[in-house]
C-alpha positions in Angstrom: 1.8 32.2 9.4 -1.5 32.7 7.5 -3.5 29.5 6.9 -5.1 30.8 3.7 -3.3 32.7 0.9 -4.7 36.2 0.1 -5.5 35.0 -3.5 -5.7 31.7 -5.1 -2.4 30.5 -6.4 -2.1 29.1 -9.9 -1.9 25.3 -9.8 1.7 24.2 -10.0 2.9 21.5 -12.3 4.2 19.5 -9.3 2.3 19.5 -6.0 3.9 20.8 -2.9 2.0 18.0 -1.2 -1.1 15.8 -1.6 -4.0 14.7 0.6 -5.7 11.4 -0.3 -9.5 11.1 -0.2 -11.1 7.6 -0.3 -14.2 8.4 -2.5 -17.0 5.9 -2.0 -20.7 5.8 -2.8 -21.3 6.8 0.8 -18.7 9.6 0.7 -18.9 10.8 -2.9 -17.1 13.5 -4.9 -19.5 16.2 -3.7 -18.4 15.4 -0.1 -14.8 15.7 -1.2 -15.6 19.1 -2.8 -17.0 20.2 0.5 -13.6 19.6 2.2 -11.5 21.5 -0.3 -11.6 24.6 1.9 -10.4 22.6 4.8 -7.5 21.2 2.8 -6.5 24.7 1.8 -6.5 25.7 5.4 -4.5 22.6 6.3 -1.9 23.5 3.8 -2.3 20.7 1.3 -1.1 21.3 -2.2 -3.3 19.0 -4.3 -6.5 16.9 -3.7 -5.7 13.3 -4.4 -8.7 11.1 -5.3 -9.1 7.3 -5.2 -10.4 5.6 -8.4 -13.5 7.3 -9.8 -14.2 5.5 -13.0 -17.5 3.5 -13.1 -16.9 0.5 -10.7 -18.6 -2.6 -9.5 -21.9 -1.6 -7.8 -21.2 -1.1 -4.1 -17.4 -1.2 -4.5 -15.8 0.4 -1.4 -12.5 1.0 -3.2 -13.1 1.6 -6.9 -10.3 -0.6 -8.3 -12.9 -2.9 -9.9 -13.7 -0.7 -12.9 -16.5 -2.0 -15.1 -16.9 0.9 -17.6 -13.9 3.1 -18.7 -16.2 5.4 -20.5 -17.9 6.9 -17.4 -17.1 8.7 -14.2 -18.7 6.6 -11.5 -22.3 7.8 -11.0 -22.5 6.4 -7.5 -19.4 8.4 -6.6 -20.9 11.6 -7.9 -20.2 11.3 -11.6 -18.9 14.0 -13.9 -20.7 16.7 -11.9 -19.0 15.6 -8.7 -15.6 15.6 -10.3 -16.2 19.1 -11.8 -17.2 20.3 -8.4 -14.0 19.0 -6.9 -11.9 20.5 -9.7 -13.7 23.9 -9.6 -13.3 24.2 -5.8 -9.7 23.0 -5.9 -8.6 25.2 -8.7 -10.3 28.2 -7.2 -8.3 27.6 -4.0 -5.1 27.1 -5.9 -5.0 23.3 -5.4 -4.5 20.7 -8.1 -6.3 17.4 -8.6 -4.5 14.0 -8.7 -6.6 10.9 -9.6 -5.8 7.3 -9.1 -6.5 5.2 -12.2 -6.4 1.4 -12.9 -5.0 0.4 -16.3 -4.2 -3.2 -15.5 -7.6 -4.8 -15.0 -11.4 -4.5 -14.9 -14.0 -5.8 -12.5 -16.0 -8.9 -13.6 -17.7 -10.0 -10.4 -21.0 -9.0 -11.9 -20.6 -9.6 -15.7 -23.7 -7.7 -16.6 -22.2 -4.6 -15.2 -18.8 -5.1 -16.9 -19.4 -3.6 -20.4 -16.5 -5.2 -22.2 -16.6 -8.6 -20.4 -20.3 -9.1 -20.9 -19.9 -8.6 -24.6 -17.1 -11.1 -24.8 -19.1 -13.7 -22.9 -21.9 -13.2 -25.3 -19.9 -13.2 -28.5 -16.7 -14.9 -27.7 -13.7 -14.3 -30.0 -16.0 -12.4 -32.4 -16.6 -9.7 -29.8 -14.9 -6.4 -30.7 -13.6 -6.5 -27.1 -12.2 -10.0 -27.2 -8.6 -8.8 -27.7 -8.9 -6.5 -24.7 -8.7 -9.5 -22.4 -5.7 -11.7 -21.9 -7.4 -15.0 -22.6 -5.8 -18.3 -23.5 -8.7 -19.4 -25.8 -7.0 -22.6 -27.0 -6.8 -24.3 -23.6 -10.5 -24.6 -23.1 -11.9 -25.1 -26.6 -12.5 -21.4 -27.2 -14.4 -20.8 -23.9 -13.6 -18.5 -21.0 -13.6 -20.5 -17.7 -15.6 -18.8 -14.9 -15.0 -20.2 -11.4 -18.4 -19.6 -9.8 -19.9 -23.0 -9.2 -20.3 -24.4 -5.7 -19.1 -27.7 -4.3 -22.3 -29.8 -5.0 -22.0 -32.7 -7.5 -24.7 -31.4 -9.8 -24.3 -27.6 -9.6 -25.0 -27.2 -13.3 -28.5 -28.6 -12.6 -29.1 -25.3 -10.7 -29.0 -23.3 -13.9 -32.0 -21.6 -15.2 -32.9 -19.6 -18.4 -34.7 -16.4 -17.6 -35.3 -13.2 -19.5 -32.9 -14.2 -22.2 -30.1 -14.9 -19.7 -28.5 -17.9 -18.1 -28.9 -17.7 -14.3 -27.0 -19.5 -11.5 -28.6 -18.4 -8.3 -27.7 -14.6 -8.3 -25.2 -14.9 -11.1 -26.3 -13.7 -14.5 -24.7 -14.6 -17.9 -25.5 -13.7 -21.5 -26.8 -16.3 -24.0 -25.2 -16.2 -27.4 -27.4 -15.5 -30.3 -29.1 -18.7 -31.7 -28.1 -20.9 -28.6 -31.2 -20.5 -26.4 -33.0 -23.7 -27.0 -32.9 -26.9 -24.9 -32.3 -27.5 -21.2 -30.3 -24.9 -19.2 -27.3 -27.3 -19.2 -27.5 -27.7 -22.9 -27.7 -23.9 -23.3 -24.6 -23.6 -21.1 -22.6 -26.1 -23.1 -23.1 -23.9 -26.3 -21.8 -20.7 -24.7 -18.5 -18.9 -25.1 -17.9 -19.4 -21.4 -17.7 -22.5 -19.2 -18.9 -22.3 -15.6 -16.5 -24.3 -13.3 -16.2 -25.1 -9.6 -14.7 -22.1 -7.8 -11.9 -24.4 -6.5 -10.7 -25.1 -10.0 -10.0 -21.5 -10.8 -6.5 -21.3 -9.2 -5.2 -24.1 -11.5 -7.5 -23.9 -14.5 -8.4 -20.3 -15.1 -7.6 -19.2 -18.7 -7.7 -15.4 -18.4 -5.1 -13.2 -16.7 -6.3 -11.7 -13.5 -5.1 -9.2 -10.9 -2.9 -11.2 -8.5 -5.2 -14.2 -7.5 -8.5 -12.3 -7.7 -10.6 -14.0 -10.3 -13.2 -11.2 -10.2 -10.6 -8.8 -11.6 -9.7 -9.6 -15.2 -6.5 -8.3 -16.8 -6.7 -6.2 -19.9 -4.2 -5.7 -22.7 -3.7 -2.0 -22.5 -0.5 -2.4 -24.6 -2.8 -2.6 -27.6 -3.4 1.0 -29.0 -7.2 0.4 -29.4 -7.5 -0.9 -25.8 -5.4 2.0 -24.5 -7.6 4.5 -26.3 -10.9 2.9 -25.1 -9.7 2.5 -21.5 -8.5 6.1 -21.3 -11.4 7.8 -23.1 -12.9 9.3 -19.9 -9.5 10.0 -18.5 -8.7 12.0 -21.6 -11.9 13.9 -21.2 -11.0 14.9 -17.7 -7.7 16.3 -18.9 -9.2 18.1 -21.9 -11.8 19.7 -19.6 -9.1 20.9 -17.2 -10.4 18.9 -14.3 -7.4 16.7 -13.6 -3.8 17.8 -13.2 -2.1 14.5 -12.7 -2.5 10.8 -12.3 -1.5 8.0 -10.0 -1.1 4.7 -11.9 -2.1 1.6 -10.0 0.0 -1.5 -10.4 2.1 -0.8 -13.5 4.0 -4.1 -12.9 1.0 -5.9 -14.2 1.3 -4.3 -17.6 3.0 -6.0 -20.6 5.0 -2.9 -21.3 5.1 -0.4 -18.5 7.5 2.0 -20.3 5.4 1.9 -23.5 2.3 2.5 -21.5 3.8 5.6 -19.7 5.0 6.9 -23.1 1.4 6.7 -24.4 0.1 8.3 -21.2 2.5 11.1 -21.4 1.2 12.0 -24.8 -2.4 11.9 -23.6 -1.6 14.0 -20.6 0.7 16.4 -22.4 3.4 15.9 -19.8 1.3 16.3 -16.7 2.4 14.9 -13.3 2.3 11.1 -13.2 3.2 8.8 -10.3 3.4 5.0 -10.4 2.4 2.6 -7.6 5.6 0.6 -7.9 7.3 -1.1 -5.0 11.0 -0.8 -5.0 13.0 -3.6 -3.3 16.5 -3.1 -1.8 18.9 -1.3 -4.1 16.5 -1.5 -7.1 16.0 1.6 -9.1 13.0 2.8 -11.1 13.9 2.5 -14.8 15.3 5.9 -15.9 13.5 5.7 -19.2 10.0 5.7 -17.6 8.1 9.0 -18.1 7.1 9.4 -14.5 7.8 11.7 -11.6 8.5 8.6 -9.5 6.8 6.1 -7.2 4.1 6.6 -4.6 6.6 6.4 -1.8 6.5 3.0 -0.1 10.3 2.9 -0.2 10.5 6.2 1.7 8.0 4.8 4.2 10.4 2.0 5.1 13.2 4.5 5.8 11.1 6.7 7.9 10.0 3.8 10.1 13.4 2.3 10.5 15.4 5.3 11.5 13.2 5.5 14.6 13.7 1.8 15.6 16.2 0.9 18.3 18.7 -1.7 16.9 19.4 -2.8 20.4 16.0 -4.5 20.6 16.6 -6.9 17.7 18.2 -9.7 19.7 15.5 -9.7 22.4 12.6 -9.7 20.0 14.3 -12.4 17.9 14.7 -14.6 21.0 11.0 -14.2 21.8 10.1 -15.1 18.2 12.2 -18.2 18.3 10.6 -19.3 21.6 7.2 -18.7 20.1 8.1 -21.0 17.2 9.0 -23.8 19.6 12.7 -23.1 19.5 13.0 -22.9 15.7 14.7 -19.9 14.3 13.4 -18.8 10.9 15.3 -16.7 8.4 13.3 -14.2 6.2 14.8 -15.4 2.8 13.9 -19.0 3.5 10.4 -18.1 4.6 9.8 -15.9 1.6 11.0 -18.6 -0.8 8.7 -21.1 0.8 5.6 -18.8 0.7 6.3 -17.7 -2.9 6.7 -21.3 -4.1 3.5 -22.2 -2.3 1.7 -19.4 -4.2 3.2 -20.5 -7.5 2.1 -24.1 -6.8 -1.3 -23.0 -5.4 -3.4 -19.9 -6.0 -1.3 -18.9 -9.1 -0.9 -22.4 -10.5 -3.0 -21.4 -13.6 -0.5 -18.7 -14.4 2.5 -21.0 -14.1 0.8 -23.6 -16.3 0.0 -21.0 -18.9 3.7 -20.1 -19.0 4.7 -23.7 -19.3 2.4 -24.1 -22.3 4.4 -21.5 -24.0 7.5 -23.6 -23.9 6.1 -27.1 -24.6 9.4 -28.5 -25.7 10.9 -28.1 -22.1 10.2 -31.1 -19.8 9.3 -30.0 -16.2 8.9 -26.5 -17.4 6.2 -25.8 -14.8 8.6 -26.8 -12.0 11.4 -24.7 -13.2 9.2 -21.7 -13.9 7.7 -21.9 -10.4 11.1 -22.1 -8.8 12.4 -19.2 -10.8 9.4 -17.1 -9.9 9.9 -17.9 -6.2 13.6 -16.8 -6.4 13.2 -13.2 -7.4 14.2 -10.5 -5.0 12.3 -7.8 -6.9 8.7 -7.7 -8.2 9.7 -8.0 -11.8 12.2 -7.1 -14.5 11.7 -4.9 -17.5 14.1 -6.7 -19.8 16.6 -5.8 -20.9 16.4 -3.5 -17.9 16.8 -5.4 -14.7 18.6 -8.4 -16.3 20.8 -8.6 -13.2 17.8 -9.5 -11.1 17.1 -12.3 -13.5 20.7 -13.5 -13.1 20.4 -13.4 -9.3 17.1 -15.3 -9.4 18.6 -18.0 -11.6 21.5 -18.3 -9.3 19.3 -18.7 -6.2 17.0 -21.2 -8.0 20.0 -23.2 -9.1 21.5 -23.4 -5.6 18.1 -24.5 -4.2 17.3 -26.9 -7.0 20.6 -28.1 -8.6 18.8 -30.8 -10.5 17.1 -28.1 -12.6 20.3 -26.3 -13.6 20.0 -26.9 -17.3 16.3 -26.1 -17.4 16.8 -22.9 -15.5 19.6 -21.8 -17.8 17.4 -22.5 -20.8 14.5 -20.6 -19.2 16.8 -17.7 -18.6 17.9 -17.7 -22.2 14.4 -17.6 -23.5 13.3 -14.9 -21.1 16.0 -12.6 -22.6 14.3 -12.9 -26.0 12.1 -10.0 -25.0 9.9 -10.2 -28.1 8.2 -13.4 -27.1 4.9 -13.9 -25.3 6.8 -16.2 -22.8 9.2 -13.4 -21.8 6.5 -10.8 -21.6 4.0 -12.9 -19.6 6.7 -14.2 -17.2 7.6 -10.6 -16.3 3.9 -9.8 -15.6 3.6 -12.9 -13.4 6.6 -12.5 -11.1 5.1 -9.5 -9.4 1.9 -11.5 -8.7 3.9 -14.2 -7.0 5.8 -11.6 -5.0 2.7 -9.8 -3.8 0.8 -12.8 -2.8 3.7 -14.7 -1.3 5.2 -11.8 0.6 2.8 -9.0 1.3 -0.3 -11.2 1.7 1.3 -14.2 3.4 4.9 -13.9 4.8 4.1 -10.4 6.3 1.6 -12.2 8.5 4.0 -14.9 9.5 7.1 -12.7 10.3 5.9 -11.2 13.5 8.9 -10.4 15.7 8.1 -6.6 15.2 5.1 -6.0 13.0 5.8 -2.4 12.3 8.5 -3.8 10.0 6.2 -5.8 7.8 4.9 -3.0 5.6 4.4 -2.7 1.9 7.7 -1.8 0.2 9.7 -2.7 3.3 12.3 -5.4 3.9 11.3 -7.0 7.2 14.7 -8.6 7.7 16.1 -5.0 7.9 15.4 -4.2 11.5 16.6 -0.6 11.6 18.9 1.9 9.9 21.4 4.3 11.5 20.8 8.0 11.2 23.9 8.3 9.0 22.5 5.9 6.5 19.1 7.6 6.6 20.8 10.9 5.6 22.6 9.2 2.7 19.3 7.8 1.5 17.6 11.2 1.7 20.4 13.0 -0.1 20.1 10.4 -2.9 16.3 10.9 -3.1 16.8 14.7 -3.3 19.2 14.1 -6.3 17.4 11.3 -8.1 13.7 11.7 -7.4 12.9 15.0 -5.7 9.3 15.1 -7.0 8.3 11.5 -6.3 5.7 10.9 -3.5 6.5 10.0 0.1 3.9 8.5 2.4 3.3 7.0 5.8 -0.2 5.6 5.5 -2.2 4.5 2.5 -5.2 2.4 1.7 -2.8 -0.5 1.2 -0.7 -0.2 4.4 -1.0 -3.1 6.9 -1.1 -0.7 9.8 -1.6 3.1 10.0 1.4 5.2 10.8 0.5 5.8 14.4 0.0 2.1 15.1 3.4 1.4 13.6 5.0 4.2 15.7 3.6 2.7 18.9 4.6 -0.9 18.0 8.1 0.3 17.2 8.5 1.3 20.8 8.7 -2.4 21.6 12.2 -2.4 20.2 13.2 -0.2 23.1 11.5 -2.4 25.7 12.1 -6.0 24.4 12.3 -7.5 27.9 9.1 -5.9 29.1 7.4 -7.1 25.9 8.7 -10.6 26.2 7.4 -10.8 29.8 4.0 -9.5 28.8 3.6 -11.9 25.9 4.5 -14.9 28.0 2.1 -13.8 30.6 -0.7 -13.2 28.2 -0.1 -16.4 26.4 -0.7 -18.3 29.7 -3.9 -16.4 30.3 -5.2 -16.8 26.7 -3.3 -19.5 25.0 -3.2 -20.0 21.2 -1.5 -22.8 19.4 0.2 -20.5 16.9 2.8 -18.5 18.8 3.8 -16.1 16.0 0.1 -15.3 15.2 -0.5 -14.7 18.9 2.4 -12.2 19.0 0.9 -10.4 16.0 -2.4 -10.1 17.7 -1.0 -8.9 20.9 0.9 -6.2 19.0 -2.2 -5.2 17.1 -4.1 -4.9 20.4 -1.5 -2.7 22.0 -0.7 -0.8 18.8 -4.4 0.1 18.1 -5.6 0.5 21.7 -8.3 1.4 22.5 -9.7 -0.8 19.8 -13.3 -2.0 19.5 -13.9 -5.8 19.9 -15.4 -6.1 16.4 -12.4 -4.5 14.7 -9.9 -6.8 16.5 -12.0 -9.8 15.6 -12.1 -8.8 12.0 -8.4 -8.2 11.9 -7.6 -11.5 13.6 -9.6 -13.4 11.0 -8.0 -11.6 8.1 -4.4 -11.9 9.5 -4.7 -15.6 10.3 -6.1 -16.5 6.9 -3.5 -14.4 5.1 -0.8 -16.1 7.1 -2.2 -19.5 6.1 -0.4 -21.3 8.8 -3.2 -22.4 11.1 -6.2 -21.6 8.9 -6.9 -20.4 5.4 -9.4 -18.4 3.3 -10.4 -21.6 1.7 -11.2 -24.6 4.0 -10.8 -22.5 7.2 -10.0 -24.4 10.4 -13.1 -23.6 12.4 -11.7 -25.1 15.7 -8.6 -23.0 15.5 -10.5 -19.9 14.6 -12.7 -20.4 17.6 -9.7 -20.5 19.8 -8.3 -17.4 18.2 -11.5 -15.5 18.6 -11.5 -16.6 22.2 -8.2 -14.9 22.7 -9.7 -11.7 21.2 -12.7 -11.9 23.5 -10.4 -12.5 26.5 -8.7 -9.2 25.8 -12.0 -7.5 26.6 -13.7 -10.0 29.0 -10.9 -11.3 31.2 -10.4 -8.6 33.8 -6.8 -9.5 34.6 -5.8 -9.7 30.9 -7.8 -6.6 30.0 -6.1 -4.5 32.7 -2.6 -5.9 31.7 -3.1 -5.2 28.0 -4.4 -1.7 28.7 -1.5 -1.0 31.0 1.0 -2.0 28.4 -0.7 0.1 25.8 -0.4 3.0 28.2 3.2 2.2 28.6 4.0 2.7 24.9 1.4 5.3 24.0 3.5 8.3 25.1 6.7 7.2 23.4 4.6 6.1 20.4 3.2 9.6 20.1 6.7 11.0 20.2 7.6 8.6 17.4 4.5 9.7 15.4 5.3 13.4 15.6 8.9 12.8 14.7 8.1 10.5 11.8 5.3 12.8 10.5 7.5 15.9 10.5 10.4 14.0 8.9 8.1 12.7 6.1 6.5 16.1 5.5 9.8 18.0 5.2 12.1 15.3 3.7 12.8 15.2 -0.1 9.8 14.3 -2.2 6.2 15.2 -2.4 4.5 14.2 0.9 1.1 12.6 0.9 -1.3 12.8 3.9 -3.8 9.9 3.9 -7.3 10.9 4.8 -7.7 11.5 8.5 -4.1 10.9 9.5 -3.5 14.5 10.5 -4.9 13.3 13.8 -4.0 10.1 15.5 -5.0 7.2 13.3 -5.1 3.8 14.9 -6.4 1.9 11.9 -5.3 -1.6 10.9 -5.4 -3.2 7.4 -8.2 -2.6 5.0 -11.1 -2.3 5.2 -10.4 -0.9 8.7 -8.3 2.0 7.2 -11.3 3.1 5.0 -13.5 4.1 7.8 -15.3 7.5 7.7 -13.3 10.5 8.8 -14.7 13.2 11.0 -13.7 16.4 9.2 -15.8 18.7 11.3 -13.7 17.8 14.3 -10.5 18.3 12.4 -11.7 21.7 11.1 -12.7 22.8 14.6 -9.3 21.8 16.1 -7.5 23.5 13.2 -9.4 26.7 13.9 -8.3 26.6 17.5 -4.7 26.1 16.4 -4.9 29.1 14.1 -6.1 31.1 17.1 -2.8 30.4 18.8 -3.6 27.2 20.8 -0.5 25.1 21.5 -2.0 21.7 22.6 -0.6 19.1 24.8 0.3 15.8 23.3 -2.9 14.1 24.4 -5.7 11.9 23.1 -7.1 14.8 20.9 -4.3 14.4 18.4 -4.2 18.2 18.0 -0.4 18.1 18.5 -0.1 16.0 15.3 -2.5 18.4 13.5 -0.2 21.3 14.6 2.8 19.5 13.0 0.9 18.6 9.8 -0.6 22.0 9.2 2.5 24.0 9.8 4.7 21.7 7.8 2.4 21.6 4.8 1.9 25.4 4.9 5.6 26.0 5.0 6.2 23.7 2.0 3.4 25.4 0.1 4.2 29.0 1.0 8.1 28.8 1.0 9.2 26.3 -1.6 12.5 28.1 -1.7 13.3 26.7 1.7 13.1 23.1 0.4 15.7 22.9 -2.3 18.6 20.9 -0.8 19.4 18.4 1.9 22.1 18.8 4.6 22.3 16.6 7.7 22.4 18.2 11.1 24.0 16.2 13.9 23.8 16.6 17.6 26.8 17.1 19.9 26.7 15.7 23.4 25.6 12.7 25.4 22.2 12.3 23.8 23.3 13.0 20.2 22.1 9.6 18.9 18.5 10.6 19.7 18.4 13.4 17.1 17.3 13.2 13.5 18.0 16.6 12.0 18.4 18.1 8.5 18.4 21.4 6.7 16.4 21.5 3.5 17.9 24.8 2.3 16.3 27.1 4.9 13.7 24.8 6.5 15.2 22.9 9.4 13.7 19.7 10.9 14.7 18.5 14.4 13.1 15.3 15.6 13.5 12.9 18.5 14.2 9.2 18.1 14.3 6.4 20.7 12.3 8.4 23.3 12.3 5.7 25.9 16.1 5.6 25.9 16.2 9.4 26.0 14.0 9.5 29.1 16.2 6.8 30.7 19.3 8.9 30.4 17.5 11.9 31.8 16.7 13.8 28.7 18.8 15.9 26.3 21.1 17.3 29.1 24.1 19.0 27.5 23.3 17.9 23.9 23.4 20.7 21.3 22.9 21.2 17.6 24.5 23.9 15.5 22.1 26.0 13.5 23.2 28.1 10.5 23.8 31.8 11.2 20.8 34.0 11.6 17.6 34.1 13.5 15.3 31.1 13.5 11.6 30.7 14.5 10.0 27.5 15.4 6.8 27.2 13.3 5.2 25.0 15.9 5.7 27.2 19.0 6.7 30.6 17.7 9.9 30.6 19.8 12.9 32.2 18.2 16.5 30.9 18.4 19.8 32.5 17.4 22.0 30.6 15.0 25.1 28.7 16.3 25.1 26.1 19.0 21.7 25.8 20.8 20.6 23.4 23.5 18.2 20.7 22.3 16.6 20.8 25.7 15.5 24.4 24.9 14.5 23.9 21.3 12.6 20.7 22.1 11.2 21.8 25.4 7.5 21.9 24.3 7.4 19.1 21.7 9.7 16.3 20.6 10.0 18.0 17.2 10.8 21.5 15.9 10.4 23.0 12.5 12.6 26.0 12.1 12.5 28.7 9.4 14.3 32.0 9.0 12.7 34.8 11.1 11.3 37.4 8.8 
């Protein structure tokens, strides 16, 4: 199959696939433009760009926008975006851009155009209404949590060049208030500098989750929407951008209203929302969007490849590591979410309580209700059943609050109130901080399960259920995104694929962990288990990367140390464990040997999961660099530079007919990715349905197969078990009539019953299409 079309295709309204670039000051839009030809050869449908509006200076991610009126100059500016668009459109690719409507960056107020003006002018600023500030609670001043712990921190203030300075922090001085001592000047301002520790309980502006340097904006106001989308509108008018990915719509006051406004601005162009779906939750049908960014699909792709037989053994190890205490996921989550509501998001709870001053103990009831949701938020009246369930759970856990919870529920259903709106904006914050950024690091029996959008208590799903879920996706959201790795995933797809092998060897893993814990003990068994899995899953990993991951994971878990008031003694013991992995010869050899044990099966899982994702219903995204093995851990590890020259060279060899071994080069994965993407791009007619294909024979349980309407995917699951039983043996699969060619090997097969040992002789996966 040709890697490059004879002539550039017109850009389609819906991408056949996307490829995500992390655009940074070090790797700007011009660099992305230079890789468009490679993406075309790879088979990608659209270029997918991380946020590119003007962000905080030096921002590695771009989600801290400081000026909505400019394309980020450090990332290449308008000229860079024009270059990407021109190159992409000339090659027949579209352009998808990630935008951030919920918040702006305020870490450096002087850079944040709107925020600086509000600090200078207070409620008289034309931008005052853009921010979600409770002005009354602090006498009309915005509280800024920047002061250190000293008793006289305000004595460190200086007036310089018409600004108030606190070390490296700069703040504006309101007109007519510049006389007197620096402290006197401070006391006349529209802002109040407070100790950084007070922010979690006393902050009076809405923020992104618990990040005080990201201030929420009220995009529900027409004038704020218009101002915050001015540059985005120009991109569309100039024909540079073909679709948008919307970051964190759950933080908005009215997600549906926002999407309605956006649809008018974009004239119906392709829009995705970064919305995490929980359990049986459905995206509201009234939303004008193609669907989510695919975290729900990621969970299914992982779990269909996990051996359910390993659950009991890994649970037993987890219980032993907790000193014999068995922990249930729902109980853990309720505890961590309540801790968040009482801790880092206490300010948000107290603000909600101030909106219902006639209800005694309102803060307690609100916090309990927030901790009881099984979804990120409701969109009342949509999702009222989730509110009902939360009230029921909270009532069972806190029966003494029964009347209060019932009254809170009643008031929340009055959707025209600030209380109802703000509560719905807050519940997702509690979920994200309590689950993704805490419980995920405490629930460590099998860490490939603790991924954004997943339900860690669900250990695996049978193939039959997977097929039902895919058929539903084909019917309900055929043009929503699917993904395996993103900038937000806790572990790259290939790390998870390797860790998932542990479910096939639970006894071996248990013995290894017990041995390693004797050699390098740590007084936090679940965290030690997480670190051992990270080492094996990302092996070979550099010492510095594993140290950085250990520090972040331990502080997110918050069990033995924390981001604030870290336990230095514990962290020294933890870092000693990491050092022992590299410096203790016996431990090093043992860890490396176990990594070798699971690498082969892990690569089989990787190829299977990748082919399934790329050919299943939905629009598949490939995260930058993951067309080869990617052994990244959580950010910022997953934002490391990508070697595109190496990838282009390997792709050229594949196009010359090379069929690589499944080895360290990762070329086998590139083979799967390129041929799957090209088939989706060149033959969309082969991807119009979904029919399960089952194996017949002794190893039938090891097959995941489906026919998309002409494109057939055959993938191996549970490779360790398959090897134990001696391979595919007599197992067959029945193909539709006709002649079929494997896009990966070029081998042809007749329709009817074929031996899987023949079809999957070279690789653990096959992608079949009708022979021309």
